[in-house]
C-alpha angles and dihedrals in degrees: 000000000000093000092048090051092052091047091051093047094049092047092048093049094049092044094048092046090052092047090048090053093047104036111015146299096274088085088069087076087074090052090052092049091052090049092051090048091052091050090050089050091050095050104031101026097239140065135191092262091055090060091053093046091049091054089049089057101253107153125225121238089254091055090049089052092051090050092049092050092052094055116102116251 
């Protein structure tokens, strides 16, 4: 899930910066929201996007490790 979060954040920042350049500075609000979400993730360990991804079934790295350890050799 962590990689997906970083991929989503990077895509949203680049997209909103491009839209701000092309259509107006109001698109920078999206960039600010993504930045605040990343700060929240750094300090609290979760962000709004992680809740959505969890409900969509994206596994965390810890869950992937548990699955890998339970596979037969």
